Residue, then its C-alpha position, 0 to 999 in steps of 0.5 A: m257442847m259442840l259449840r263449846t268444843v269448838a270455842v275451846l279449839g279455837l282458842g287453843a289455835a289462837l294461843a298457839g299462833c301467839s306462841v308461834y308469834r312470840e317465838s319468832t320475834s323473841p330476842g336470839m342473837d348472841t351479841s358475845r360472838n363474833w358476827r361471822r358466827t351469827a350471819t347466815d351463809v346468804d348474808r356473808e355472801k351479800l357483805r362479800n359483794w358490797r362493792k359489787a352492789w355499789s357498782e350496780a346501784l350507783p350508775l342507776a341512781r346517777a342517771a336518774d338524779a345526778r344532782r342528789i348523788d354527786g352533790d353528796a360525795e361523803l354519803f355516796d362515795p363507796d370509799r369515804a370511810q374514816a377511822d372510829a366506825m362505831p358510833p357512840a350510844g345515843a339518840y340520832r336521826c336517820r334517813t334511808t336512801k334506796l339506790g338501784g331500784g327498777g320497774t315502773a313502781v320503783s325509782a332508781i333512787v328513792t330517799y325517805d324522810w328523817r326518822p328518829c333512831t337509836l344506838v344503845a350500848d351492849g358492851q362493844v356492840r350497839h343495838f340499832r333501831i329505826a323507829g317509824g316509817v314503812q321499813r324499819p331496820d333493827g339489829n346489832l353493829f359489831p366491831d370489825v376493823k377500825a374503819r368498819a362496824v358490821f350490822v347484822g339484823t332484820l327488817e320490820v315492815g308495815d304494822d309488825a309489832a316487833p322484828l322477826r328473830y334473825g335467821l328465820d326469813n332471808k327476805r327480812d335478814l339484813i346485813g351491811y356495814a357502818e362507816r364514819i363519813g364525817a365529824a359527826r356523820w355516819r352511814l349504814v350500807l346495806p347490800y342486796p336488800a330483798f326489797e326495792s333496791k340494790l343498795d340502801v344507804i342510811e345516813i345517821v347523824p346526832a338528834g337535835 
């Protein structure tokens, strides 16, 4: 009888754990609202300081690899934005460059491999997701001004099966902005992410 009771209690705890996981990863972002009403206070502050993040990250990255930074002005010039910031829905390739990291284990500039990514239309909003890799941003691009769309989302890491719901963990929450920087080239800029850098720049180009 005692063993059966323990087994039932163990099963109950496991089910409760599953319920908590489902709750924390279930969709919760209202894409009908303006991004300002969705973003946390912490993230709105990060976005206000986007230029400060560039000014801190770029000199460190340039000192580590000037050829990479100066050889791609479209991607790494903070003031490169063009009109029509919102990318069309579709399949893309994405490549993340982390700028301004420090310490013995993290370089001041790290570029990841290209990964498949998608943009799915939800009215005027686009749901953005990178597939594969250790760090996978997942969230929504909201219309803002003509030369900028605002990203609000979270970071899926490692073997996570689904991203956490936005607003549950400041270290996983992400905010940034998307800009068009070429004829068919965009970037997503994430100021002050929690891990490894002062600024992440995600290059977005059509797949194929």
